[in-house]
C-alpha positions as CSV (number, residue, x, y, z in Angstrom):
1,M,-14.5,31.1,14.8
2,N,-16.2,33.0,12.0
3,S,-13.4,32.0,9.6
4,T,-14.1,28.3,10.4
5,L,-17.8,28.9,9.7
6,L,-17.0,30.6,6.5
7,L,-14.8,27.7,5.5
8,D,-17.5,25.3,6.4
9,I,-20.2,27.0,4.3
10,T,-18.0,27.4,1.3
11,T,-17.0,23.8,1.5
12,H,-20.6,22.6,2.0
13,A,-21.8,24.8,-0.9
14,L,-19.2,23.5,-3.3
15,L,-19.8,19.9,-2.3
16,H,-23.5,20.5,-2.7
17,I,-23.0,21.6,-6.3
18,E,-20.7,18.6,-7.0
19,F,-23.3,16.2,-5.8
20,C,-26.0,18.0,-7.8
21,N,-23.8,17.7,-10.8
22,L,-23.6,13.9,-10.4
23,D,-27.3,13.6,-10.8
24,K,-27.5,15.8,-13.9
25,K,-24.8,17.6,-15.8
26,L,-25.3,21.3,-14.9
27,T,-24.4,24.3,-16.9
28,I,-22.5,27.2,-15.3
29,T,-25.8,29.1,-15.0
30,D,-27.5,26.1,-13.3
31,R,-24.6,25.7,-10.9
32,N,-24.7,29.4,-9.9
33,V,-28.5,29.1,-9.4
34,K,-28.2,26.1,-7.2
35,L,-25.4,27.7,-5.2
36,N,-27.5,30.8,-4.8
37,Q,-30.4,28.7,-3.5
38,F,-28.1,26.8,-1.1
39,L,-26.6,30.0,0.3
40,K,-30.0,31.7,0.7
41,R,-31.1,28.7,2.8
42,A,-27.9,29.0,4.8
43,I,-28.7,32.6,5.6
44,K,-31.8,31.5,7.4
45,S,-30.0,28.9,9.4
46,N,-29.2,29.7,13.0
47,R,-25.9,27.8,12.6
48,Y,-24.6,30.5,10.2
49,K,-26.2,33.5,12.0
50,R,-22.8,35.1,12.7
51,I,-21.7,35.0,9.1
52,K,-25.0,36.1,7.5
53,K,-23.5,39.4,6.3
54,N,-20.6,37.6,4.6
55,I,-23.0,35.3,2.8
56,K,-25.2,38.2,1.7
57,Q,-22.1,40.0,0.5
58,W,-21.0,37.0,-1.6
59,L,-24.5,36.8,-3.2
60,T,-24.4,40.5,-4.1
61,V,-20.8,40.4,-5.5
62,A,-21.7,37.2,-7.5
63,K,-24.8,38.9,-8.9
64,L,-22.7,41.7,-10.2
65,N,-20.0,39.5,-11.6
66,D,-22.2,36.4,-12.5
67,G,-19.8,33.9,-10.9
68,L,-20.8,32.6,-7.5
69,E,-18.9,29.3,-7.9
70,S,-15.6,31.0,-8.8
71,L,-16.1,33.5,-6.0
72,L,-16.7,30.6,-3.5
73,L,-13.6,28.8,-4.8
74,S,-11.4,31.8,-4.3
75,E,-12.9,32.5,-0.9
76,Q,-12.3,28.9,0.1
77,M,-8.7,29.0,-0.9
78,K,-8.1,32.2,1.1
79,L,-9.9,30.7,4.2
80,I,-7.9,27.5,4.0
81,E,-4.7,29.5,4.1
82,N,-5.9,31.6,7.0
83,C,-7.7,29.2,9.3
84,S,-6.4,25.7,8.5
85,T,-5.6,23.7,11.6
86,D,-3.1,21.0,11.9
87,M,-5.8,18.5,11.2
88,H,-6.9,20.2,8.0
89,R,-3.3,20.3,6.8
90,F,-2.8,16.6,7.8
91,V,-6.0,15.6,5.9
92,E,-4.7,17.6,2.9
93,L,-1.4,15.8,3.1
94,I,-3.1,12.5,3.2
95,S,-5.3,13.5,0.2
96,M,-2.1,14.4,-1.8
97,I,-0.5,11.0,-1.0
98,E,-3.7,9.2,-2.1
99,S,-3.8,11.2,-5.3
100,Q,-0.1,10.7,-6.2
101,L,-0.1,7.0,-5.4
102,S,-3.6,6.2,-6.7
103,T,-4.4,4.6,-3.4
104,K,-6.5,5.0,-0.2
105,V,-4.8,5.6,3.0
106,Q,-6.0,3.4,5.8
107,Y,-6.3,4.2,9.5
108,A,-5.7,1.3,11.9
109,N,-4.2,0.5,15.3
110,A,-0.9,-1.3,15.0
111,R,-2.3,-4.6,16.2
112,E,-5.2,-4.5,13.8
113,L,-3.2,-3.6,10.7
114,D,-3.7,-6.0,7.8
115,L,-0.4,-5.8,5.9
116,Q,-2.0,-7.6,2.9
117,A,-4.8,-5.0,2.4
118,R,-3.9,-2.7,-0.5
119,F,-5.6,-0.2,-2.6
120,G,-3.7,-0.2,-5.8
121,Q,0.0,-1.0,-5.7
122,V,0.9,0.1,-2.2
123,L,-0.2,0.0,1.4
124,V,-0.2,3.3,3.2
125,C,-1.6,3.4,6.7
126,V,-1.8,6.0,9.5
127,I,-1.1,3.9,12.6
128,E,-4.0,5.3,14.6
129,A,-7.6,4.3,14.1
130,D,-9.0,7.6,15.3
131,L,-7.7,11.0,14.4
132,K,-9.1,12.4,17.7
133,A,-6.2,10.6,19.4
134,I,-3.7,12.7,17.4
135,F,-5.5,16.1,17.4
136,D,-7.3,18.1,20.1
137,E,-10.8,19.6,19.7
138,E,-9.4,22.7,18.0
139,G,-7.5,20.6,15.4
140,L,-4.0,21.1,16.8
141,M,-1.7,18.2,16.7
142,T,-1.0,17.0,20.2
143,K,1.0,13.8,19.5
144,T,3.0,12.5,16.6
145,A,1.4,10.5,13.8
146,Q,3.0,7.4,12.4
147,I,2.6,6.6,8.8
148,L,3.6,3.2,7.3
149,F,4.3,2.7,3.6
150,I,4.7,-0.7,2.0
151,G,5.4,-0.9,-1.8
152,S,8.0,-0.8,-4.5
153,P,11.0,1.6,-4.3
154,E,9.6,3.8,-7.0
155,Y,6.4,4.4,-5.1
156,K,8.3,4.8,-1.9
157,D,10.2,7.7,-3.5
158,T,6.9,9.3,-4.5
159,F,5.6,8.8,-1.0
160,S,8.7,10.4,0.5
161,A,8.6,13.3,-1.9
162,Q,5.0,14.1,-0.8
163,I,5.9,14.0,2.9
164,D,8.9,16.2,2.3
165,K,6.8,18.8,0.5
166,S,4.8,19.5,3.6
167,A,5.9,22.8,5.1
168,H,3.7,22.3,8.1
169,F,5.0,18.9,9.4
170,Q,8.4,17.5,10.2
171,S,9.1,13.9,9.4
172,V,11.4,11.6,11.4
173,L,12.4,8.3,9.9
174,A,11.4,5.5,12.3
175,Y,12.2,2.5,10.0
176,E,13.2,1.9,6.4
177,D,14.2,-1.0,4.1
178,E,13.8,-1.6,0.4
179,T,10.0,-1.8,0.4
180,H,9.0,-0.5,3.9
181,L,9.1,3.0,5.3
182,R,7.7,4.2,8.6
183,I,7.8,7.8,9.5
184,E,6.6,9.9,12.4
185,L,5.1,13.3,11.7
186,C,5.0,16.1,14.1
187,R,4.1,19.7,13.7
188,L,6.8,22.3,13.1
């Protein structure tokens, strides 16, 4: 549970600094100051009571090395490797698909799916409107997830390559033609 809290606080801190950077371009020093302020507020929060020592340790180490943001980034990467649930890995896979295809993945029930709605050149849809139906409260995959792809063959190959890269999920072909591909993902 502490690992999940540590992952939450690193993610929230890094998101906080990115949102601050949108308002005004921040220097590295400004970014570290804002992160320091954010983490000091977190230490006082009851939510992060169990990881207070870890946060204080980060602040001390960062003060000596003058790099809180890089420290948080490296901690976040370690935590993702150690405590990622199936849901985290699924969301990461979806993010990679969105990035590679320059699109937004939609979530919809099969009956509500709009086959004409596309973001960019392709339609990619997880055929489930609510991820809670696929994952349990602890983030473990409890049933298979169907993903539908509609687009040109070149994009279909890119989509397939991203799915095949996943070392955490197994894909089973449910349907395929020249421009359509439907797969079922299940955890390994």
